Every structure is written in C-alpha cells, then in structure tokens.
N, C-alpha and C positions, 0 to 999 in steps of 0.2 A: 506630453507625448501620448499618442493614442494606441490604445492597446485593446485588441480582441482576444479575451481568455476563453478558450474552448475546452470543455471538460467533460465528461462522461456523466457526472451528476453533480448537483451542486444543493444546499441547503434550502429550505428547511425539511425537505422529507428525506434527504440523505445526509448523513453526517458522519462517515468513516474518514480514515486519516487523509486520502487523496482529496476528499470533497472539502474537508477543513481548511487545507492547504490552499484549494482555489479559491476559498472564502477571504481567508487571511490575505492572500496575495490581491486579491480585487479590493478589499477593502483600504488597505495600507494605499494602493495605488491612487482609489478614490481621495483619501484623506490628504494625499502629496499633490492633489490637483491635477493629476492626469485623467484623461478621458478614457474610461474604461467600459466595455461593453462584454456582457457573459453570456455564452452560448453554452447551454447544457440540454444532455439527452434527460428528458422527465419520465418517459414511456417507451417501451418497445412493445406494447401489447394493447396498444389502443384502438377500440375498435372503431371511432370516427373517422381516422386517418385512412385505413385500410391499408393497401401498398403504397400510398403516399406519404407525404409528410407535411405534418400540421405543425405551425408555430405560434406560440402564444408570447407575447411580450409583457412583461410585468416589471414594477419597481420593487425591489427587494432589499431592505435596508439602504434606500438611495442608490442602488444599483440598477442599471438596466439589463435584466436577465430575459434572454429569449429562449423559452424553452420548447424543446421538438419531441414532437409526439409522432411514433409510427408502428405500425403491426409487423415486425419482422416476420411472423408465420404466414403471414398472407403475401409476401414477395414472392416472385418467381424462384427463386433460390435462395433459402434462408441462410444456408451455411454460406454460401459465398458474399450474400450481401451483409451477413455480419463481420466482414472483413474489408467489404468493397461495395459501399452502399452509393450507387449512382445518383439517386435523388438527393443523398446527403452533398455528395461533391456539386452537383447542380446549383442546390440553393446556397451552398457556401460560396461558391464562386462569385454569384449575384451579391450576396450579402457583403463580401470583402469589397468587392468594386463599389458598392452603396457607400459603406463606411470609410473605406481608404485610410485603415489603420498603419501606423508605423511598423508594427509587428503582430503577429499572431503567435500567441502564446498557447501552445497545445498540451494539456493536461493529460498525458498518455493518449492512446487512440481508442481505446475499449469504446465500444456503442457507436463512436463517432465514425469509426472505419477509417482506412487507409486513404480514402478518396478524397479527404479534407486536405491531405499535404499536396496532391497536384492542382487543387482547385486554388489552393493559395499560390503557389507558384505561377499558374496561369492569370492571377489576379495582380501579381507583381508584389505581394506580400513576403517578406521574410519571415521564416519559421523559428521560433525557439520552442524544440520539444522537451518537456520534462518529463522524465521516466520515472514512474512510480513502480513499475511490474515488468512483466516479461511478455505482455500481451504481443507485442510485434512478433516475438520467437515461438510462442505459445498458445494455441486456442483457448486453454484453459486460465491463461494469465500468469499462474503459479509455477509453472515447470514442476508441477506434482501430479503424479497419477492418482486414480480414483481409488486405488487400495492404499494410498498415502506414501509410495514411494516416491523418491526425486527422480528427475530426468537429468541426465547428463548429456550436454550436447558437446559435439553435433549429434543429433540423433536420424535415424532413418525414416523417410515420410510413412512408411509402412508401419514403425512403431508409433507414431504420431497418430496415425489413422486407427490402430488397435487401442490405444489409449482414450479416444473420443468413443471408441464403440464399447469399451468397458465402463462408460458412466451409466450403461444399462445394466443392470442385474442378470440379464439372461446371457450376457457375455462375461460379467466380472466373476459372478458366483463359480461357474465351471472352471475359470482360469485359476480362482482361488484353491479349488478344491484338486486342480491337478498340480498345485505348485508350479505354476507358469507353463506348464507342457502344452494346453490349449493356445496359449498365446505364442508361443514358438509357433506351433503349426499352422495357426491363424496369420501370423505376419509373414510368413515362408509364401502363403498361398495370396496373400494380398500382392506380394512383390511379384511373384510368379505372372499371375494373371492381369498386370496391371488395372487393378481395380479402380474403378472411378473414386472411390475413398481416396487412395493414395495419389490420383492425379490432380483431385481438389486440393490435398495438403500442398502439394508441387506447387500450385498454382497460387496458393496462398503466400508461400514463402516467397516466389518469384516477385508477386506484384508489391508485398509489402517490402521487401529488400529494395525494389527499383524506387518505392516512396521514401524509404528512410535516406536513399541518396541524395533526396532534392532537401532535406531538412539543412537549414543553414547551421543551427548550433543545437548540442545537447546539452542538457543539464542532468547531472546523476548525483542524488543525495548520497550515495554509499560508494565506496571502491568496488564493492564486491560487485553490484549491479554494472557499473561502468566496464569492469572487465568482461562482464558476460556479454556484453553488447559489442565490445571491441574485437571479443575472440570471435565473433561471426564477421568479421570483415569490414566492421564500419570505422573510418577515419581516426585516430586518437585525437588529432589536432582539433576535431570539432567538438571534444567532450570538456565541459567544465565541471570539477566536483564541487558542489555547493551544499553545505548541511542545511537542514531544515531549521529554520528559526521561530523561535515562539512569540505569540503577540500575547502577552500577559495583562493588558492593561484591563482587560474586562474579567479579569479571573476574580472570583469571590472567595476569600479576600484577595486582595492585591498584594504580590510580594514587594516589599520595600526595596529591593535591590534585585531586579528581575535576571539579572545574570548570573546570580549566585545562590547556593542554597540557605535556607531559612535556618539560622545557627540555633534558635531556641526550642528544636524539638525534644521533647523529654521521653525518656525510656517508659513503656508501659509495663503494667504488671503480665500482660497476656501478649504474645507474640501476634499479632494482627497482620494476616497475609492477605494481600488483596489481587484481584484480576479486573483490569477494565479494558473494554472492546467487545467487538462482535463475538457472539455466541454461536460460533460455527466451527466445523471439524478441522479446518486448516489453521484455526488459532489454537489448538491444542489444548482447550481447556479440559478434555477429559483427561488429559496427561496429568494436571495439575490437581484435578479431582483424586486421582488414583494415588498419586503420591502424596497427597494429604493424609488421605485412609490409612497409608502405612508408617506415619510417624509413630514414634514411641513417645507417650505423652503420659505425664509430663516429662519433659528433658531432664537432663541430668542438673541442669541448673534451675530446675523446679517450675520451669515456665510451662503451662498450657499454652494452645495456639488455637487461633478461630480464621476461619477462611471466610470473605464474603467475594461474591461474583459480581461485577456490576458490567450488566448488558441486557439488551433489549430481548426479552423472552419469547416475543410473538415472530420473531424473524425467521427462526429454525424450528418449527416445533418438536419434530422428530428429534433431532440432536439435543434440545433441551430435555426432552423426555430421558434422552439417554443419561444426561447429566446427572439429572435427579435419580435416576436408577442407580448410577454410580454412588451417589452420596448417601443412598439407602437410608434416609431419614436421619442422618447424622446431625446432632444439634448444634456442633460446631461450625458446620457450613452453612451459609446465608446466600440465598439468591436475593440479590438488592435490587434488580431491575435496572433499566436504562437510567442514564444520568444526562444531565445538559453539560455540556462541555464546558461552559463557563462556569460550573461549579467545580472544576477538576480539582483545584486547590484544596477546597473543602473536603471532598472524597478522599485526596490522599493524605490530608490530616489524619486520617483516621486510620492510616496503615503505617505498620513497620518496614514492611517489604513489599514490593511489587512485582509479580511473576508475569513474564511475558513467555509464553510456553511454545509459540507458533512453531508449527512442523514443515513450515514451506520457507523458501529463502526469502524472508522479511527484507524489505529494502532498508529502510531507517524508521522504525515503528515511534510515532511522536510521543506515544505513552511513556517511552523510556526516556525521553526529554523531559516530559511534564514532571515525572517522577523525580529524575536528578535536581530538576529546578526547586522541587519541593523538599529537597533532602531527604528523600526516600531511595535506599538502595535497590536495585533490580536484579533478579534472577531471570537468567534468559537462556535460550538455547543457542550452544555453541554452533552458529550456522548464519550464512549470509551478511547482511549488513548490522544485525543485530549483534554479533560477536564484535563489531568495530566500536559500538557505543558502550561496551562495558568492559572494562577490565578486571578478570578474574582476580579473585582476593585482594584487591586494590579498594575499587569503589563498587562493586557487585559481585555475584558468583555467576559462573556459567555452568550449565550441565549438557551432557550428552542428547543430541536432539532426538525426540521421542521416547527417551529412556526416563520412565516414572521413578523407577529406583534410583535413579543417579539425582534425579530432581529431589526425592526424597531426602536423599543424604546430604545435599546442599541446605535443605531448609531445616533438616535436624541438627545441622553444625549450629545453626542460629539459636536452637534451644538448647545447646550443649555447651558452648563457647561464650561465656557471657561478655567477653569484650569484643567479638566479632563484629555485631551488629553497629555499636558505636564508632569501632575504626571504618568500617565501608562507610558510614554517614560523614564521617570526618572528612573522607578523601573524595567526596561527591564533586564531580567536574563542574566548572562554569558550562552553562549553554549558550547557543548562540540565539540572540534576539532577533526579532522580526526586521528591525531596523538594519542589522548588520547584513541578514539574507538579502534583502530586498535592496540593499546599496550594492551588494555584487551582482543581483540579477538585472539591475538597471544598468550596470556597465556592459552586460551582455547584449540587452535591448538596444543600447546606443550603438555598440559594434555593428549587429546585425542590420540595424535601420541605415547605416551609411554603406550597406552593400546590398542595395534593392535590387540587384540583378541576380540575386539568390544563388550566384554561381559555383558555392560550395567552396569557397578560398577558405583557408585557415584562419581563424580568429584567435586574436592575442588580447586577453583581458587581463590587466595587471593588477591582481587583488591577491596576494600571496597568504593572506590569512585564510579567506575562506574560498579559494577556488585554485584548483591545480589543472594545467592544461597537460593533456597527453597521457 
C-alpha cells in the first residue's frame, strides 16, 4: 500500500507525543514493505520563503520526508492562513496527484491547515484523520484559556475571540484583576458590534467544519476526544477508537515481554517521583512542584522522597524560570534536562511513580503507556483521556485537575502506606503494542482505499479488541 503521512512536525527537531506517533507509524509502514512518504511543517518563520512555500526533501531514517517552510507572519492574513493556507492546499493537491497514494494519513491539522483536506478530495485520495488534539475546534488546540480555565463546548464565537485576545497581557491582566468583568463587557461589545474578530472565528468554524465533512474516516485514541468531536455534529459511524501502541524494539533496555510490565522491579529506600515531557504551562509541571513542596517528609513509613523533572529547559525559558523559583533550591528536586525517547525505559527504571499533571484535556499521553509498560504506577489528573488510562487505587492514582493539595495527598499516601505502591505496581495493565495498533489502522486504510470516491459512506472495520465504531 502507498501512504502519504502528513503531520505538523516530525523528528529529529520535534519529538513530542504526536510527532513520535507519526514517526513510529511511518517506520512501521516502511518496515512492513509499504511505500510511505512523510510531509511535515519544519518552520512557519522561514525568511527564505516569504509568504510562499518552500519544500526540502530529505531521507531521514530511510524515510522520504518532505519538509515545508513558510513565513506565516508575511502572509496577507496570518490568522486566516493559520487555518486555511491556500499555498499549502495548492501544493498538496499537486503532490498527491503526483504521488497517487492509496490513502492520506493526516496527523491532526495544526500548521498544515484545513486546506489539505479539500486538496486531497480534489486529487481523489481518501483521508484518514488521526485526532490528537482539538485544533479543528479551538485555535489554541487545547480548549484551554490563557488564564488556565477550560472551555466547555459549544461556546460562542465572541468568547473564542476574547480568549485569543487574552493571550496578550494588555487584555488578560485587567480581566483577571476585575474577576472576569472586563471579559463579560468585552464579549458583549464584540457580539453587538459584529467585530471582525468574531467574523474571523465564525469563518474558521465554517471552513473547518466543511473540511471535516470531507474526511473519510476519523481515528481517536480516547473516548473523551471522540465524544467531543461527535458532540459538534460529526457522524459517529466514521469514528474509530484506537489506542496508541508502543514500539519498544528500540528501547534501551528492551523489555522481554513488550505487552506486560517488568516483574522484577525492587522497592527503593527513597520514593522516586518523576516527570517526563515538555516543560510548558499546560503540562502542569508547576502543580507537581508545588505538591512536592507540600509533602510531609519523611512519611509515616519513614521514607524520604525525591522529584526528578525530565524535559528540555530551553524550550520555554520563562516557565522553567518559574519552576526553579517554585523549587526554591530544594535539594530533593532535580532538573534532569531533555532525554532521548529511546532511553525512556532506562529513565523510567529510576522512578517509583510517574506523575502526569496536565491541566488541559489530554488525549492519551504516551508517557502513561510507557510508564505502565515499565511497571511504574502513574498519578495523573482526573481529566480527559488521562482518566481513561489510569484506574484510581487499582493501577494508579487520580487527583483533582489543577489541585496541588490533592496531588500532594496522593503522593503522601505513597509515603504513608507501605503496601500501596507494590499493590499498584502489581496491577499495572498490559499496553497495546505498535503491531496491534498498526494492524487495526491498516484495516481502516484498506477500507477507505476501497472507497476512493470519498463520498463519506459509513465504514465498518471489524476489530473488536482495538476499535469501536460509533
């Protein structure tokens, strides 16, 4: 089968969860003998391309990768081009006609823009859209406001417009100081005046909703994310629930049984708490640092605790500075820097518990699966797809989203209840492997490739273990 995989970013420069998902998918297809071409956005601030589009082809890990460069700030309307890039659509249509793939695997729409979807339809290529976030519904991707609050859908266009305005301190700080009064007055004015900001949001919603109607099949890794999109009017019969699968062949050390936990983990004298991921506000790392500082040490069981934060400190300097201020020189908190994902098993081997404290509706964080595959219990926020992966008091612990006190209570339990951590570890669930996930995804590929008219007919893929229709 011939597949074009289009994704917002791709390694080696980018290595967050969706990027690694794209890389694992492309590598699996290559290893199974399928023809695969990857298209990704390398830069949206490229001086050489101006308002146009520049393309560089390279071979990366024996994969044909087409890296796209453009300068969003130089386009005629940067906001509109962020979700509907005509240059991207024109290039994609020509590229797909030239490649003539059996399917376009679209890895979200962020940076690529919605114009890729009608371009594929014009080229007669069916589309499998894998949803990792809420970009088609929210310009900020996360359904989270700049003040940290979560958006509840459906929301009014003027609310969305004001949310984008509060990305600027000149709007956000007065709104916070007035306890939301400025925002209420502003949204009323935006609505009555038919502000161009509101019209821009309405157009974004209209164009992207039309584009989603042309998608042949949707893949959602969590029930929560699938329910959000279906609630916005998309047909349930086109959705397929498909958990992420882990490719552990390149882990160092590689697990002997990749679907199950490692049974030989020994208890440590110190409770080793860890975080792996981006050091950015919506990941909630500040909540973890605050919670750790509130622990009563040593615990009733006599144990001390140590917190290690793994993440690139150079990606968000202001936030990392805030984290260091919160840590306040605490010697039991270590900033360990970035790590190679191929070393994730080695990193997790140095932890007793992994904390995923995100404050947004995370879909299905890969780090939770990696921890479970390594026999490391997870403490995560009771929110979004995270809550689907961890069963409270069975194989991990849940805490109230954004609540450092509640997270501290859950961590304190591990210090005060000697039997809790071994019990959680013993109940760690098996994880889906990359082979299981990709066999399910191949069934979707085959089904849509047999419907090249892309007429939006319901798809039925019979894989009860990994996929649920409707």
